[in-house]
C-alpha positions in Angstrom: -15.1 25.2 -5.7 -13.9 23.2 -8.9 -13.3 19.3 -7.8 -10.2 17.6 -9.3 -10.9 15.6 -12.4 -12.0 11.9 -11.7 -12.7 13.0 -8.1 -14.9 10.0 -7.3 -11.9 7.8 -8.5 -9.6 9.9 -6.4 -11.4 9.3 -3.4 -11.6 5.7 -3.7 -7.9 5.2 -4.6 -6.9 7.5 -1.3 -9.4 5.5 0.9 -8.1 1.9 0.0 -4.7 3.2 -0.5 -4.4 4.1 3.2 -6.6 1.1 4.4 -4.0 -1.2 2.6 -1.1 0.5 3.8 -2.3 -0.3 7.1 -3.5 -3.9 6.7 0.3 -4.4 5.0 2.2 -2.9 8.0 -0.2 -5.7 10.2 1.0 -8.4 7.8 4.6 -7.5 8.3 4.5 -7.4 11.7 2.8 -10.9 12.0 5.6 -12.3 9.8 8.1 -11.5 12.2 10.8 -10.7 9.5 10.8 -6.9 10.0 8.4 -3.9 9.1 9.0 -1.5 6.3 11.7 1.1 6.7 9.4 4.1 7.8 7.7 1.7 10.4 10.9 0.4 11.2 12.1 4.0 12.1 8.5 4.8 13.8 8.3 1.4 15.8 12.1 1.7 17.0 11.6 4.7 18.5 8.5 3.9 20.1 9.9 0.7 21.5 13.1 2.8 22.9 11.6 5.5 24.3 8.1 5.7 24.7 6.4 2.4 24.9 5.5 2.7 28.2 4.3 5.9 27.7 1.5 5.8 25.3 -0.1 3.5 23.0 1.5 3.0 19.5 -1.6 4.4 17.8 -1.3 7.7 20.1 2.5 7.7 19.5 2.2 7.5 15.7 -0.4 10.1 15.7 1.9 12.5 17.4 4.7 11.3 15.4 3.0 11.9 12.1 1.8 15.6 13.6 5.4 16.5 14.1 6.2 15.4 10.8 3.1 17.3 9.2 4.4 20.4 10.7 7.8 20.0 8.6 5.8 18.9 5.6 3.9 22.4 5.7 7.1 24.1 5.0 8.8 21.7 2.2 6.1 19.9 0.7 2.9 21.9 1.1 1.4 21.0 -2.2 1.2 17.3 -1.2 -0.7 17.4 1.9 -4.5 16.5 1.6 -7.4 13.9 2.7 -4.9 10.9 2.5 -2.0 12.7 4.5 -4.9 13.4 7.5 -6.4 10.0 6.8 -3.2 8.5 7.4 -2.1 10.6 10.4 -5.2 9.7 12.5 -6.2 6.2 11.2 -3.0 4.1 10.4 -1.8 3.7 14.0 -5.3 2.2 14.9 -5.7 0.3 11.9 -2.1 -1.7 12.3 -2.8 -2.7 15.6 -6.6 -4.1 14.7 -4.9 -5.9 11.5 -2.4 -7.7 14.0 -5.3 -8.5 16.5 -7.3 -10.3 13.7 -4.3 -11.7 12.0 -3.3 -13.2 15.3 -6.6 -14.3 16.6 -6.8 -16.8 13.1 -3.1 -17.7 13.2 -1.6 -17.4 16.6 1.8 -19.1 15.9 2.3 -19.1 12.2 5.0 -21.4 10.9 7.8 -20.5 8.7 6.0 -21.1 5.5 2.9 -19.0 6.6 5.4 -16.3 7.5 7.0 -16.0 4.0 3.2 -15.8 2.7 2.5 -13.0 4.9 5.9 -11.2 4.3 5.0 -11.5 0.2 1.4 -10.1 0.8 3.1 -7.4 2.8 5.6 -6.0 0.5 3.0 -6.5 -2.7 0.0 -4.8 -0.8 2.2 -2.1 0.6 3.6 -1.1 -2.9 0.0 -1.1 -4.2 -1.2 0.6 -1.6 1.4 3.4 -2.1 0.8 3.8 -5.8 -3.0 4.0 -5.1 -2.8 7.2 -2.9 0.0 8.9 -4.2 -1.3 8.7 -7.9 -5.0 10.1 -6.4 -3.1 13.2 -5.7 -5.1 14.1 -2.8 -2.4 13.9 -0.4 0.1 11.4 0.7 1.8 10.2 4.0 3.9 12.8 6.0 6.9 10.5 5.1 6.1 9.6 1.4 6.0 13.3 0.8 9.6 13.7 1.8 11.2 11.7 -1.0 8.7 12.8 -3.5 9.7 16.6 -3.0 13.5 15.6 -3.1 13.3 13.7 -6.0 11.3 16.9 -7.9 13.9 19.6 -6.7 17.0 17.3 -7.3 15.7 15.7 -10.8 17.1 12.3 -9.5 14.6 9.5 -10.0 12.2 8.7 -7.3 13.1 5.4 -7.0 17.3 5.9 -5.7 15.7 9.3 -3.8 13.1 6.6 -1.7 15.9 3.9 -1.7 17.8 6.5 0.1 15.3 7.8 2.7 14.3 4.4 3.3 17.7 3.1 4.2 18.1 6.4 6.7 14.9 5.3 8.5 16.2 1.8 8.8 19.4 2.8 10.1 17.9 5.1 12.6 15.1 2.3 13.7 18.1 0.0 14.3 20.0 2.6 16.4 17.1 2.9 18.7 17.1 -0.7 19.1 14.7 -2.3 16.6 16.9 -4.5 14.3 15.4 -4.8 10.8 14.8 -8.1 9.3 14.6 -9.3 5.9 11.6 -7.8 5.1 12.7 -4.6 6.0 15.5 -4.9 3.9 13.5 -5.9 0.9 11.4 -3.1 1.0 14.3 -0.5 1.5 15.6 -1.5 -1.9 12.6 -2.6 -3.6 9.6 -0.1 -2.7 10.5 2.7 -5.0 10.7 0.5 -8.2 7.3 -1.5 -7.1 5.7 1.8 -6.5 6.9 3.1 -10.1 5.9 -0.3 -11.5 2.1 -0.1 -10.1 1.8 3.5 -10.9 2.6 3.0 -15.0 0.9 -0.6 -14.8 -2.6 0.1 -12.8 -2.8 3.4 -10.8 -2.4 6.0 -13.7 -4.4 3.9 -16.4 -7.2 3.2 -13.7 -7.3 7.0 -13.1 -7.1 8.3 -16.4 -8.1 5.5 -18.4 -7.6 6.4 -22.1 -6.0 9.6 -21.4 -2.8 8.2 -19.9 -2.1 6.0 -23.1 -2.6 8.9 -25.3 0.3 11.3 -23.1 
């Protein structure tokens, strides 16, 4: 079987992308300004209905499995290594990141919380750009706006904003009120991911090929 071009780079981008995404969610939670839109959706439902039934790591894996079934019908080509790593590890990595941050900074002041939020937003968008560009699969949520954008020909940033706002609304209805961090990511993740795609991920992966196209 022929491996994709730049396979080693793709694997590295996928690995670090998923890892950094989980770390970013941990910073979101510790900032106390709200989590990213999908986590608002996921954690809202967990806190409202399943908190006393299963840990977040187990719940996140089950939720991802349900969404994976949906994606296999509408976005099969976007499923891959990153999808599986994201499904099975993200929830646990988020919990671990929160434990580490709270160990070293158990009671962050306002300035530290703002710093945590800035780190979370930038790292989340950078990480999403890495594993989306690597094309070895995306998370079960990220596949949805990509497919909708491709099929509708509407720019990705607008589709992503719409999907993120729907997640925020569902999370709020479930009991997790969005914070300023949630709203920032809902409106700016799409544009920031596109920025990192153009200025880092694509040049890193393709090198001179990207500038020649």
